[in-house]
MDTraj code that builds the backbone (N, CA, C; nanometers):
import mdtraj as md
import numpy as np

residues = "UNK UNK UNK UNK UNK UNK UNK UNK UNK UNK UNK UNK UNK UNK UNK UNK UNK UNK UNK UNK UNK UNK UNK UNK UNK UNK UNK UNK UNK UNK UNK UNK UNK UNK UNK UNK UNK UNK UNK UNK UNK UNK UNK UNK UNK UNK UNK UNK UNK UNK UNK UNK UNK UNK UNK UNK UNK UNK UNK UNK UNK UNK UNK UNK".split()
xyz = np.array([
    [10.2198, 9.0975, -4.9520],
    [10.1242, 9.1975, -4.9129],
    [10.1003, 9.2409, -4.7770],
    [10.0754, 9.3569, -4.7566],
    [10.0836, 9.3978, -4.6172],
    [9.9413, 9.3875, -4.5374],
    [9.8374, 9.3185, -4.6077],
    [9.7004, 9.2836, -4.5486],
    [9.6180, 9.4141, -4.5577],
    [9.6548, 9.5284, -4.6180],
    [9.5785, 9.6649, -4.6410],
    [9.5199, 9.6316, -4.7647],
    [9.3938, 9.6547, -4.7747],
    [9.3249, 9.6554, -4.9016],
    [9.3404, 9.8034, -4.9565],
    [9.3872, 9.7874, -5.0784],
    [9.4358, 9.9241, -5.1370],
    [9.3245, 9.9897, -5.2002],
    [9.1936, 9.9282, -5.2021],
    [9.0683, 10.0113, -5.2445],
    [9.0356, 10.0986, -5.1173],
    [9.0495, 10.0538, -4.9852],
    [9.0005, 10.1433, -4.8979],
    [9.1198, 10.2485, -4.8498],
    [9.2360, 10.2552, -4.9192],
    [9.3209, 10.3581, -4.8977],
    [9.2680, 10.4965, -4.9361],
    [9.2874, 10.6004, -4.8451],
    [9.2413, 10.7245, -4.8898],
    [9.2956, 10.7895, -5.0029],
    [9.2233, 10.8415, -5.1033],
    [9.2927, 10.9174, -5.2259],
    [9.3221, 11.0540, -5.1767],
    [9.4458, 11.0863, -5.2109],
    [9.4987, 11.2140, -5.1374],
    [9.4093, 11.3287, -5.1803],
    [9.3688, 11.4135, -5.0997],
    [9.2820, 11.5364, -5.1051],
    [9.1498, 11.5040, -5.1399],
    [9.0962, 11.3758, -5.1673],
    [8.9574, 11.3439, -5.2251],
    [8.8541, 11.3865, -5.0944],
    [8.9166, 11.3532, -4.9914],
    [8.8034, 11.3486, -4.8579],
    [8.7855, 11.5185, -4.8534],
    [8.9059, 11.5886, -4.8556],
    [8.8955, 11.7326, -4.8244],
    [8.8230, 11.8092, -4.9402],
    [8.8285, 11.7692, -5.0493],
    [8.7437, 11.8229, -5.1722],
    [8.5880, 11.7901, -5.1593],
    [8.5708, 11.6441, -5.1017],
    [8.4330, 11.6401, -5.0765],
    [8.3729, 11.7197, -4.9749],
    [8.4556, 11.7453, -4.8552],
    [8.4044, 11.8182, -4.7446],
    [8.3835, 11.9664, -4.7940],
    [8.4672, 12.0152, -4.8738],
    [8.4601, 12.1708, -4.9462],
    [8.3299, 12.1458, -5.0145],
    [8.3146, 12.0795, -5.1045],
    [8.1763, 12.0609, -5.1825],
    [8.0644, 12.0692, -5.1042],
    [8.0771, 11.9861, -4.9893],
    [7.9594, 11.9775, -4.9057],
    [7.9353, 12.0984, -4.8349],
    [8.0216, 12.1309, -4.7795],
    [7.9969, 12.2701, -4.7065],
    [7.9384, 12.3898, -4.8022],
    [8.0025, 12.3727, -4.9372],
    [7.9720, 12.4794, -5.0404],
    [7.8263, 12.4641, -5.0618],
    [7.7902, 12.3503, -5.0878],
    [7.6416, 12.3189, -5.1184],
    [7.5527, 12.3489, -5.0045],
    [7.5810, 12.3055, -4.8905],
    [7.5016, 12.3459, -4.7763],
    [7.4675, 12.4848, -4.7409],
    [7.5826, 12.5716, -4.7872],
    [7.5689, 12.7053, -4.7689],
    [7.5387, 12.7887, -4.8973],
    [7.5226, 12.7347, -4.9896],
    [7.4830, 12.7916, -5.1305],
    [7.5999, 12.9041, -5.1708],
    [7.7237, 12.8506, -5.1677],
    [7.8283, 12.9453, -5.2165],
    [7.9140, 12.8538, -5.2979],
    [8.0125, 12.9250, -5.3717],
    [8.0844, 12.8459, -5.4674],
    [8.2010, 12.7657, -5.3949],
    [8.2530, 12.6681, -5.4348],
    [8.3591, 12.5856, -5.3648],
    [8.4599, 12.6744, -5.3566],
    [8.5023, 12.7638, -5.4399],
    [8.6069, 12.8799, -5.4170],
    [8.6019, 12.9508, -5.2973],
    [8.4903, 12.9443, -5.2358],
    [8.4457, 13.0391, -5.1282],
    [8.4923, 12.9695, -5.0001],
    [8.5102, 12.8431, -5.0082],
    [8.5351, 12.7510, -4.8979],
    [8.6857, 12.6975, -4.9004],
    [8.7658, 12.7391, -4.7855],
    [8.9020, 12.6889, -4.7936],
    [8.9142, 12.6410, -4.6842],
    [9.0234, 12.5329, -4.6746],
    [9.0655, 12.4663, -4.5527],
    [9.1998, 12.5420, -4.4952],
    [9.1923, 12.6062, -4.3914],
    [9.3125, 12.6876, -4.3524],
    [9.3991, 12.6088, -4.2716],
    [9.3488, 12.5070, -4.1821],
    [9.4472, 12.4192, -4.1126],
    [9.3824, 12.2793, -4.0989],
    [9.4594, 12.1758, -4.0961],
    [9.4141, 12.0580, -4.0823],
    [9.3911, 11.9797, -4.2128],
    [9.4580, 11.9983, -4.3215],
    [9.4262, 11.9497, -4.4366],
    [9.4564, 11.7921, -4.4307],
    [9.5490, 11.7579, -4.3317],
    [9.5965, 11.6288, -4.3165],
    [9.5397, 11.5665, -4.1838],
    [9.4416, 11.6303, -4.1279],
    [9.4023, 11.5914, -3.9944],
    [9.2451, 11.5689, -4.0101],
    [9.2072, 11.4968, -3.9020],
    [9.0389, 11.4924, -3.8890],
    [8.9980, 11.6139, -3.8395],
    [9.0508, 11.7072, -3.7802],
    [9.0164, 11.8332, -3.7240],
    [9.0584, 11.9439, -3.8193],
    [8.9517, 12.0265, -3.8623],
    [8.9968, 12.1384, -3.9691],
    [8.9393, 12.2573, -3.9222],
    [9.0099, 12.3607, -3.9700],
    [8.9480, 12.5008, -3.9569],
    [8.9197, 12.5446, -4.1059],
    [8.8058, 12.6019, -4.1290],
    [8.7671, 12.6253, -4.2548],
    [8.7486, 12.7817, -4.2609],
    [8.7742, 12.8583, -4.3622],
    [8.7432, 12.9919, -4.3849],
    [8.6223, 12.9993, -4.5139],
    [8.5293, 13.0581, -4.4823],
    [8.4092, 13.0619, -4.5753],
    [8.3771, 13.2099, -4.6031],
    [8.4030, 13.2544, -4.7279],
    [8.3524, 13.3999, -4.7702],
    [8.2046, 13.4046, -4.8046],
    [8.1692, 13.5262, -4.7723],
    [8.0357, 13.5565, -4.8150],
    [7.9366, 13.4893, -4.7268],
    [7.9458, 13.4456, -4.6224],
    [7.8455, 13.3898, -4.5329],
    [7.8329, 13.4639, -4.4000],
    [7.7061, 13.4879, -4.3535],
    [7.6749, 13.5601, -4.2333],
    [7.6827, 13.4524, -4.1214],
    [7.7029, 13.4885, -3.9984],
    [7.6703, 13.3943, -3.8865],
    [7.5469, 13.3435, -3.8642],
    [7.4391, 13.4228, -3.9120],
    [7.2929, 13.3872, -3.9069],
    [7.2768, 13.2492, -3.9866],
    [7.3497, 13.2557, -4.1156],
    [7.3386, 13.1705, -4.2192],
    [7.4102, 13.0387, -4.1787],
    [7.5123, 13.0447, -4.0950],
    [7.5954, 12.9306, -4.0462],
    [7.5056, 12.8715, -3.9252],
    [7.4236, 12.9495, -3.8398],
    [7.3493, 12.9035, -3.7530],
    [7.2407, 12.8158, -3.7962],
    [7.1927, 12.8818, -3.9135],
    [7.0636, 12.8165, -3.9600],
    [7.0894, 12.6965, -4.0157],
    [7.2051, 12.6628, -4.1012],
    [7.2369, 12.5598, -4.1504],
    [7.2892, 12.4404, -4.0701],
    [7.3705, 12.4710, -3.9711],
    [7.4568, 12.3757, -3.8850],
    [7.4065, 12.3857, -3.7295],
    [7.3329, 12.4700, -3.6999],
    [7.2829, 12.5058, -3.5657],
    [7.3838, 12.5734, -3.4999],
    [7.3357, 12.6600, -3.3988],
    [7.4036, 12.7534, -3.3209],
    [7.4868, 12.6653, -3.2113],
    [7.5967, 12.7227, -3.1724],
    [7.6704, 12.6518, -3.0818],
    [7.6081, 12.6370, -2.9308],
])
top = md.Topology()
chain = top.add_chain()
for i, resn in enumerate(residues, 1):
    res = top.add_residue(resn, chain, resSeq=i)
    for name in ("N", "CA", "C"):
        top.add_atom(name, md.element.get_by_symbol(name[0]), res)
traj = md.Trajectory(xyz[None], top)
């Protein structure tokens, strides 16, 4: 055995799905409105979110 606990290995796509669900819930939009544009296999991601105004993003996540 390689010494890697198989329980701790990431399930393909599970973290991305959880991220999409979390963002959708926070912004009160459907999961279909949130898409990962780039970074689906990276820690850094670019999301596209339909139906959300900049003011809503600032309210939920804070302004930059």
